[in-house]
A tleap script that builds the chain and sets N, CA, C and O, in Angstrom:
source leaprc.protein.ff14SB
mol = sequence {
  NMET THR ASN VAL ILE ASP ASN GLN GLY ALA
  SER ASN ILE ILE GLY LEU PHE ASP LEU SER
  ALA PRO ILE ARG ASP VAL TYR LEU SER VAL
  LEU ASN ALA GLY ALA ILE SER VAL SER ASP
  PHE MET GLN THR ALA ASP LEU HIE ILE ASP
  ARG ILE GLU VAL LYS ILE TYR LEU ASP ILE
  LEU VAL LYS GLN GLY TYR LEU GLU LYS TYR
  LYS GLU ASN ASN ILE ILE LYS TYR LYS THR
  LYS GLU LEU LYS ARG LYS SER ARG VAL VAL
  PRO ASP SER ILE TRP GLU LYS LEU CLYS
}
set mol.1.N position { -80.993 34.073 22.566 }
set mol.1.CA position { -81.356 32.732 22.142 }
set mol.1.C position { -80.089 31.935 21.858 }
set mol.1.O position { -79.163 32.445 21.227 }
set mol.2.N position { -80.042 30.695 22.316 }
set mol.2.CA position { -78.869 29.849 22.164 }
set mol.2.C position { -79.212 28.654 21.296 }
set mol.2.O position { -80.170 27.931 21.572 }
set mol.3.N position { -78.432 28.446 20.249 }
set mol.3.CA position { -78.603 27.295 19.369 }
set mol.3.C position { -77.327 26.474 19.379 }
set mol.3.O position { -76.265 26.980 19.016 }
set mol.4.N position { -77.415 25.210 19.790 }
set mol.4.CA position { -76.246 24.341 19.762 }
set mol.4.C position { -75.967 23.954 18.323 }
set mol.4.O position { -76.855 23.491 17.606 }
set mol.5.N position { -74.710 24.152 17.904 }
set mol.5.CA position { -74.323 23.845 16.535 }
set mol.5.C position { -73.774 22.432 16.430 }
set mol.5.O position { -74.103 21.704 15.493 }
set mol.6.N position { -72.948 22.045 17.376 }
set mol.6.CA position { -72.347 20.725 17.348 }
set mol.6.C position { -72.287 20.213 18.772 }
set mol.6.O position { -71.754 20.889 19.652 }
set mol.7.N position { -72.818 19.046 19.007 }
set mol.7.CA position { -72.871 18.528 20.368 }
set mol.7.C position { -72.443 17.074 20.385 }
set mol.7.O position { -73.256 16.184 20.631 }
set mol.8.N position { -71.158 16.830 20.120 }
set mol.8.CA position { -70.607 15.479 20.153 }
set mol.8.C position { -70.560 15.004 21.601 }
set mol.8.O position { -70.670 15.819 22.517 }
set mol.9.N position { -70.399 13.717 21.821 }
set mol.9.CA position { -70.249 13.180 23.174 }
set mol.9.C position { -68.939 13.649 23.786 }
set mol.9.O position { -67.921 13.721 23.097 }
set mol.10.N position { -68.958 13.962 25.048 }
set mol.10.CA position { -67.761 14.475 25.709 }
set mol.10.C position { -66.688 13.401 25.790 }
set mol.10.O position { -66.977 12.232 26.044 }
set mol.11.N position { -65.464 13.808 25.572 }
set mol.11.CA position { -64.334 12.909 25.701 }
set mol.11.C position { -63.999 12.736 27.174 }
set mol.11.O position { -64.522 13.444 28.034 }
set mol.12.N position { -63.120 11.786 27.448 }
set mol.12.CA position { -62.769 11.592 28.846 }
set mol.12.C position { -61.572 12.449 29.238 }
set mol.12.O position { -60.846 12.962 28.387 }
set mol.13.N position { -61.391 12.586 30.505 }
set mol.13.CA position { -60.372 13.479 31.058 }
set mol.13.C position { -58.957 13.018 30.706 }
set mol.13.O position { -58.066 13.848 30.525 }
set mol.14.N position { -58.744 11.723 30.608 }
set mol.14.CA position { -57.427 11.180 30.288 }
set mol.14.C position { -56.986 11.638 28.898 }
set mol.14.O position { -55.798 11.860 28.662 }
set mol.15.N position { -57.932 11.776 27.991 }
set mol.15.CA position { -57.611 12.193 26.631 }
set mol.15.C position { -56.969 13.570 26.543 }
set mol.15.O position { -56.267 13.867 25.576 }
set mol.16.N position { -57.202 14.407 27.538 }
set mol.16.CA position { -56.588 15.742 27.542 }
set mol.16.C position { -55.068 15.658 27.526 }
set mol.16.O position { -54.402 16.520 26.951 }
set mol.17.N position { -54.519 14.625 28.153 }
set mol.17.CA position { -53.067 14.469 28.204 }
set mol.17.C position { -52.490 14.104 26.847 }
set mol.17.O position { -51.298 14.292 26.603 }
set mol.18.N position { -53.336 13.579 25.960 }
set mol.18.CA position { -52.874 13.187 24.630 }
set mol.18.C position { -52.916 14.328 23.620 }
set mol.18.O position { -52.407 14.179 22.510 }
set mol.19.N position { -53.504 15.454 23.976 }
set mol.19.CA position { -53.593 16.582 23.047 }
set mol.19.C position { -52.224 17.214 22.866 }
set mol.19.O position { -51.443 17.307 23.813 }
set mol.20.N position { -51.937 17.647 21.644 }
set mol.20.CA position { -50.667 18.337 21.403 }
set mol.20.C position { -50.699 19.704 22.092 }
set mol.20.O position { -51.769 20.231 22.394 }
set mol.21.N position { -49.529 20.262 22.332 }
set mol.21.CA position { -49.399 21.493 23.122 }
set mol.21.C position { -50.296 22.645 22.651 }
set mol.21.O position { -51.006 23.218 23.477 }
set mol.22.N position { -50.296 23.008 21.370 }
set mol.22.CA position { -51.128 24.172 21.015 }
set mol.22.C position { -52.623 23.924 21.194 }
set mol.22.O position { -53.355 24.827 21.600 }
set mol.23.N position { -53.080 22.715 20.895 }
set mol.23.CA position { -54.506 22.412 21.058 }
set mol.23.C position { -54.864 22.381 22.543 }
set mol.23.O position { -55.911 22.888 22.947 }
set mol.24.N position { -53.994 21.787 23.344 }
set mol.24.CA position { -54.226 21.749 24.792 }
set mol.24.C position { -54.246 23.164 25.372 }
set mol.24.O position { -55.067 23.465 26.239 }
set mol.25.N position { -53.349 24.034 24.899 }
set mol.25.CA position { -53.314 25.424 25.368 }
set mol.25.C position { -54.600 26.172 25.023 }
set mol.25.O position { -55.098 26.965 25.822 }
set mol.26.N position { -55.131 25.916 23.833 }
set mol.26.CA position { -56.393 26.541 23.428 }
set mol.26.C position { -57.514 26.039 24.332 }
set mol.26.O position { -58.335 26.826 24.803 }
set mol.27.N position { -57.547 24.727 24.575 }
set mol.27.CA position { -58.577 24.169 25.455 }
set mol.27.C position { -58.502 24.794 26.851 }
set mol.27.O position { -59.521 25.202 27.408 }
set mol.28.N position { -57.306 24.865 27.402 }
set mol.28.CA position { -57.142 25.416 28.750 }
set mol.28.C position { -57.525 26.893 28.800 }
set mol.28.O position { -58.035 27.365 29.817 }
set mol.29.N position { -57.286 27.620 27.719 }
set mol.29.CA position { -57.688 29.033 27.662 }
set mol.29.C position { -59.204 29.172 27.662 }
set mol.29.O position { -59.748 30.057 28.323 }
set mol.30.N position { -59.890 28.300 26.921 }
set mol.30.CA position { -61.359 28.328 26.915 }
set mol.30.C position { -61.884 27.907 28.286 }
set mol.30.O position { -62.848 28.486 28.787 }
set mol.31.N position { -61.259 26.913 28.885 }
set mol.31.CA position { -61.651 26.471 30.218 }
set mol.31.C position { -61.538 27.621 31.215 }
set mol.31.O position { -62.404 27.797 32.072 }
set mol.32.N position { -60.476 28.394 31.100 }
set mol.32.CA position { -60.245 29.528 31.993 }
set mol.32.C position { -61.207 30.688 31.716 }
set mol.32.O position { -61.678 31.338 32.649 }
set mol.33.N position { -61.497 30.947 30.440 }
set mol.33.CA position { -62.320 32.107 30.055 }
set mol.33.C position { -63.813 31.837 30.155 }
set mol.33.O position { -64.591 32.767 30.365 }
set mol.34.N position { -64.224 30.601 30.009 }
set mol.34.CA position { -65.652 30.289 29.931 }
set mol.34.C position { -66.109 30.403 28.482 }
set mol.34.O position { -65.287 30.374 27.567 }
set mol.35.N position { -67.405 30.532 28.272 }
set mol.35.CA position { -67.943 30.640 26.910 }
set mol.35.C position { -67.329 31.847 26.219 }
set mol.35.O position { -67.317 32.948 26.769 }
set mol.36.N position { -66.817 31.634 25.004 }
set mol.36.CA position { -66.054 32.695 24.352 }
set mol.36.C position { -66.152 32.576 22.835 }
set mol.36.O position { -66.223 31.473 22.293 }
set mol.37.N position { -66.154 33.721 22.158 }
set mol.37.CA position { -66.127 33.751 20.696 }
set mol.37.C position { -64.663 33.777 20.250 }
set mol.37.O position { -63.766 34.011 21.059 }
set mol.38.N position { -64.434 33.539 18.978 }
set mol.38.CA position { -63.060 33.576 18.458 }
set mol.38.C position { -62.468 34.970 18.640 }
set mol.38.O position { -61.298 35.099 19.000 }
set mol.39.N position { -63.255 36.012 18.397 }
set mol.39.CA position { -62.773 37.388 18.561 }
set mol.39.C position { -62.347 37.663 19.993 }
set mol.39.O position { -61.278 38.222 20.236 }
set mol.40.N position { -63.197 37.266 20.944 }
set mol.40.CA position { -62.858 37.468 22.351 }
set mol.40.C position { -61.644 36.635 22.748 }
set mol.40.O position { -60.801 37.074 23.531 }
set mol.41.N position { -61.571 35.436 22.200 }
set mol.41.CA position { -60.429 34.569 22.489 }
set mol.41.C position { -59.127 35.246 22.056 }
set mol.41.O position { -58.143 35.248 22.796 }
set mol.42.N position { -59.135 35.812 20.867 }
set mol.42.CA position { -57.929 36.449 20.336 }
set mol.42.C position { -57.510 37.641 21.202 }
set mol.42.O position { -56.320 37.938 21.308 }
set mol.43.N position { -58.464 38.314 21.810 }
set mol.43.CA position { -58.158 39.478 22.647 }
set mol.43.C position { -57.696 39.088 24.043 }
set mol.43.O position { -56.879 39.788 24.642 }
set mol.44.N position { -58.212 37.972 24.572 }
set mol.44.CA position { -57.923 37.642 25.967 }
set mol.44.C position { -56.856 36.575 26.160 }
set mol.44.O position { -56.107 36.622 27.136 }
set mol.45.N position { -56.774 35.621 25.252 }
set mol.45.CA position { -55.801 34.531 25.417 }
set mol.45.C position { -54.404 35.033 25.081 }
set mol.45.O position { -54.198 35.726 24.085 }
set mol.46.N position { -53.473 34.679 25.913 }
set mol.46.CA position { -52.092 35.111 25.701 }
set mol.46.C position { -51.312 34.007 24.988 }
set mol.46.O position { -50.256 33.573 25.448 }
set mol.47.N position { -51.855 33.569 23.862 }
set mol.47.CA position { -51.196 32.550 23.056 }
set mol.47.C position { -50.752 33.215 21.758 }
set mol.47.O position { -51.455 34.064 21.209 }
set mol.48.N position { -49.618 32.831 21.293 }
set mol.48.CA position { -49.096 33.434 20.061 }
set mol.48.C position { -49.460 32.547 18.870 }
set mol.48.O position { -48.608 31.944 18.218 }
set mol.49.N position { -50.779 32.499 18.620 }
set mol.49.CA position { -51.343 31.693 17.543 }
set mol.49.C position { -52.238 32.610 16.731 }
set mol.49.O position { -52.988 33.410 17.291 }
set mol.50.N position { -52.162 32.495 15.400 }
set mol.50.CA position { -53.010 33.384 14.596 }
set mol.50.C position { -54.462 32.909 14.606 }
set mol.50.O position { -54.770 31.781 14.992 }
set mol.51.N position { -55.325 33.794 14.177 }
set mol.51.CA position { -56.780 33.584 14.240 }
set mol.51.C position { -57.220 32.325 13.487 }
set mol.51.O position { -58.092 31.599 13.963 }
set mol.52.N position { -56.638 32.064 12.338 }
set mol.52.CA position { -57.024 30.892 11.542 }
set mol.52.C position { -56.682 29.604 12.298 }
set mol.52.O position { -57.482 28.669 12.332 }
set mol.53.N position { -55.496 29.561 12.899 }
set mol.53.CA position { -55.108 28.386 13.681 }
set mol.53.C position { -56.028 28.191 14.880 }
set mol.53.O position { -56.438 27.069 15.177 }
set mol.54.N position { -56.351 29.279 15.565 }
set mol.54.CA position { -57.237 29.196 16.724 }
set mol.54.C position { -58.568 28.593 16.310 }
set mol.54.O position { -59.081 27.700 16.984 }
set mol.55.N position { -59.130 29.069 15.211 }
set mol.55.CA position { -60.415 28.553 14.710 }
set mol.55.C position { -60.307 27.062 14.390 }
set mol.55.O position { -61.217 26.292 14.701 }
set mol.56.N position { -59.209 26.657 13.776 }
set mol.56.CA position { -58.997 25.234 13.453 }
set mol.56.C position { -58.918 24.412 14.741 }
set mol.56.O position { -59.559 23.366 14.847 }
set mol.57.N position { -58.141 24.876 15.715 }
set mol.57.CA position { -57.993 24.153 16.979 }
set mol.57.C position { -59.325 24.053 17.722 }
set mol.57.O position { -59.651 23.007 18.282 }
set mol.58.N position { -60.088 25.140 17.725 }
set mol.58.CA position { -61.398 25.118 18.387 }
set mol.58.C position { -62.311 24.084 17.729 }
set mol.58.O position { -62.998 23.328 18.416 }
set mol.59.N position { -62.313 24.056 16.395 }
set mol.59.CA position { -63.163 23.095 15.691 }
set mol.59.C position { -62.696 21.653 15.910 }
set mol.59.O position { -63.521 20.742 15.983 }
set mol.60.N position { -61.392 21.443 16.015 }
set mol.60.CA position { -60.869 20.107 16.328 }
set mol.60.C position { -61.362 19.684 17.713 }
set mol.60.O position { -61.792 18.547 17.906 }
set mol.61.N position { -61.296 20.604 18.667 }
set mol.61.CA position { -61.746 20.295 20.025 }
set mol.61.C position { -63.244 20.009 20.075 }
set mol.61.O position { -63.693 19.208 20.895 }
set mol.62.N position { -64.022 20.659 19.204 }
set mol.62.CA position { -65.460 20.363 19.105 }
set mol.62.C position { -65.641 18.947 18.567 }
set mol.62.O position { -66.417 18.166 19.119 }
set mol.63.N position { -64.934 18.619 17.501 }
set mol.63.CA position { -65.058 17.289 16.886 }
set mol.63.C position { -64.629 16.186 17.843 }
set mol.63.O position { -65.195 15.093 17.826 }
set mol.64.N position { -63.626 16.466 18.680 }
set mol.64.CA position { -63.150 15.470 19.633 }
set mol.64.C position { -64.012 15.408 20.899 }
set mol.64.O position { -63.810 14.541 21.749 }
set mol.65.N position { -64.966 16.325 21.019 }
set mol.65.CA position { -65.901 16.277 22.129 }
set mol.65.C position { -65.481 17.043 23.373 }
set mol.65.O position { -66.107 16.896 24.423 }
set mol.66.N position { -64.434 17.859 23.281 }
set mol.66.CA position { -63.988 18.631 24.437 }
set mol.66.C position { -64.706 19.976 24.566 }
set mol.66.O position { -64.870 20.495 25.670 }
set mol.67.N position { -65.129 20.530 23.436 }
set mol.67.CA position { -65.825 21.813 23.441 }
set mol.67.C position { -67.188 21.678 22.795 }
set mol.67.O position { -67.434 20.756 22.017 }
set mol.68.N position { -68.066 22.602 23.123 }
set mol.68.CA position { -69.367 22.707 22.472 }
set mol.68.C position { -69.385 24.018 21.706 }
set mol.68.O position { -68.999 25.062 22.232 }
set mol.69.N position { -69.831 23.957 20.471 }
set mol.69.CA position { -69.938 25.140 19.614 }
set mol.69.C position { -71.411 25.495 19.526 }
set mol.69.O position { -72.247 24.642 19.228 }
set mol.70.N position { -71.728 26.763 19.787 }
set mol.70.CA position { -73.123 27.173 19.748 }
set mol.70.C position { -73.221 28.628 19.280 }
set mol.70.O position { -72.230 29.356 19.243 }
set mol.71.N position { -74.425 29.021 18.929 }
set mol.71.CA position { -74.660 30.377 18.445 }
set mol.71.C position { -75.517 31.110 19.459 }
set mol.71.O position { -76.570 30.620 19.867 }
set mol.72.N position { -75.054 32.301 19.868 }
set mol.72.CA position { -75.791 33.128 20.822 }
set mol.72.C position { -75.821 34.547 20.274 }
set mol.72.O position { -74.775 35.165 20.076 }
set mol.73.N position { -77.018 35.060 20.032 }
set mol.73.CA position { -77.182 36.403 19.452 }
set mol.73.C position { -76.355 36.578 18.174 }
set mol.73.O position { -75.678 37.589 17.991 }
set mol.74.N position { -76.424 35.579 17.303 }
set mol.74.CA position { -75.715 35.557 16.014 }
set mol.74.C position { -74.198 35.586 16.143 }
set mol.74.O position { -73.510 35.963 15.194 }
set mol.75.N position { -73.666 35.200 17.284 }
set mol.75.CA position { -72.222 35.101 17.486 }
set mol.75.C position { -71.907 33.650 17.835 }
set mol.75.O position { -72.492 33.089 18.761 }
set mol.76.N position { -70.989 33.051 17.095 }
set mol.76.CA position { -70.585 31.677 17.381 }
set mol.76.C position { -69.631 31.696 18.564 }
set mol.76.O position { -68.652 32.441 18.587 }
set mol.77.N position { -69.945 30.849 19.553 }
set mol.77.CA position { -69.135 30.768 20.764 }
set mol.77.C position { -68.761 29.318 21.040 }
set mol.77.O position { -69.371 28.381 20.525 }
set mol.78.N position { -67.752 29.174 21.858 }
set mol.78.CA position { -67.269 27.862 22.266 }
set mol.78.C position { -67.232 27.811 23.788 }
set mol.78.O position { -66.912 28.800 24.448 }
set mol.79.N position { -67.563 26.648 24.331 }
set mol.79.CA position { -67.444 26.460 25.771 }
set mol.79.C position { -67.030 25.021 26.028 }
set mol.79.O position { -67.237 24.139 25.194 }
set mol.80.N position { -66.446 24.800 27.189 }
set mol.80.CA position { -66.013 23.455 27.527 }
set mol.80.C position { -67.211 22.594 27.873 }
set mol.80.O position { -68.240 23.080 28.342 }
set mol.81.N position { -67.053 21.317 27.632 }
set mol.81.CA position { -68.090 20.359 27.991 }
set mol.81.C position { -67.644 19.637 29.249 }
set mol.81.O position { -66.452 19.546 29.541 }
set mol.82.N position { -68.601 19.136 29.977 }
set mol.82.CA position { -68.278 18.339 31.153 }
set mol.82.C position { -67.631 17.041 30.678 }
set mol.82.O position { -68.205 16.304 29.876 }
set mol.83.N position { -66.446 16.777 31.177 }
set mol.83.CA position { -65.749 15.561 30.783 }
set mol.83.C position { -66.233 14.394 31.632 }
set mol.83.O position { -66.431 14.512 32.841 }
set mol.84.N position { -66.413 13.283 30.969 }
set mol.84.CA position { -66.927 12.110 31.669 }
set mol.84.C position { -65.775 11.312 32.268 }
set mol.84.O position { -64.699 11.180 31.684 }
set mol.85.N position { -66.040 10.803 33.423 }
set mol.85.CA position { -65.088 9.948 34.111 }
set mol.85.C position { -65.658 8.544 34.130 }
set mol.85.O position { -66.837 8.354 34.428 }
set mol.86.N position { -64.843 7.577 33.819 }
set mol.86.CA position { -65.329 6.208 33.832 }
set mol.86.C position { -65.650 5.807 35.264 }
set mol.86.O position { -64.866 6.032 36.186 }
set mol.87.N position { -66.807 5.217 35.420 }
set mol.87.CA position { -67.156 4.759 36.769 }
set mol.87.C position { -66.353 3.501 37.072 }
set mol.87.O position { -66.058 2.695 36.189 }
set mol.88.N position { -66.019 3.365 38.315 }
set mol.88.CA position { -65.229 2.212 38.724 }
set mol.88.C position { -66.097 1.291 39.566 }
set mol.88.O position { -66.877 1.733 40.409 }
set mol.89.N position { -65.941 0.027 39.319 }
set mol.89.CA position { -66.661 -0.969 40.094 }
set mol.89.C position { -65.679 -1.553 41.098 }
set mol.89.O position { -64.620 -2.061 40.729 }
set mol.90.N position { -66.035 -1.476 42.338 }
set mol.90.CA position { -65.191 -2.032 43.397 }
set mol.90.C position { -65.735 -3.413 43.730 }
set mol.90.O position { -66.904 -3.553 44.090 }
set mol.91.N position { -64.888 -4.434 43.611 }
set mol.91.CA position { -65.378 -5.785 43.925 }
set mol.91.C position { -65.743 -5.904 45.399 }
set mol.91.O position { -65.095 -5.307 46.259 }
set mol.92.N position { -66.780 -6.674 45.682 }
set mol.92.CA position { -67.222 -6.869 47.063 }
set mol.92.C position { -66.131 -7.476 47.935 }
set mol.92.O position { -66.088 -7.221 49.139 }
set mol.93.N position { -65.260 -8.267 47.349 }
set mol.93.CA position { -64.216 -8.929 48.125 }
set mol.93.C position { -63.198 -7.941 48.722 }
set mol.93.O position { -62.468 -8.290 49.650 }
set mol.94.N position { -63.152 -6.738 48.203 }
set mol.94.CA position { -62.203 -5.750 48.720 }
set mol.94.C position { -62.475 -5.430 50.171 }
set mol.94.O position { -61.540 -5.196 50.937 }
set mol.95.N position { -63.742 -5.416 50.566 }
set mol.95.CA position { -64.097 -5.068 51.937 }
set mol.95.C position { -63.580 -6.114 52.919 }
set mol.95.O position { -63.171 -5.783 54.032 }
set mol.96.N position { -63.600 -7.357 52.506 }
set mol.96.CA position { -63.070 -8.428 53.358 }
set mol.96.C position { -61.557 -8.278 53.528 }
set mol.96.O position { -61.023 -8.519 54.611 }
set mol.97.N position { -60.887 -7.888 52.481 }
set mol.97.CA position { -59.436 -7.732 52.543 }
set mol.97.C position { -59.029 -6.532 53.359 }
set mol.97.O position { -57.927 -6.502 53.908 }
set mol.98.N position { -59.896 -5.540 53.450 }
set mol.98.CA position { -59.581 -4.341 54.205 }
set mol.98.C position { -59.807 -4.491 55.712 }
set mol.98.O position { -59.365 -3.651 56.496 }
set mol.99.N position { -60.494 -5.557 56.109 }
set mol.99.CA position { -60.767 -5.771 57.541 }
set mol.99.C position { -59.538 -6.228 58.275 }
set mol.99.O position { -59.589 -6.455 59.484 }
savepdb mol mol.pdb
quit
């Protein structure tokens, strides 16, 4: 059974570039691993960050909308959320200029 704990709106892809190095590294590790618990993260991620920091970074990423925190079989896990891309409107006049 899966229970979503926190489901903020997803941030945009450009915002990833603004993340500081350790938070970005944690995000990229979760992106690479898929849905993961803090325990599994500590065993698989090759980051030299202690468990308390990892938990803080994961929760920051949840609050910023990059990760989703949920409970599965009484284990709290984190997974990446689909990042939204701003839709672009192409003016009709562009087609005339391209001819």
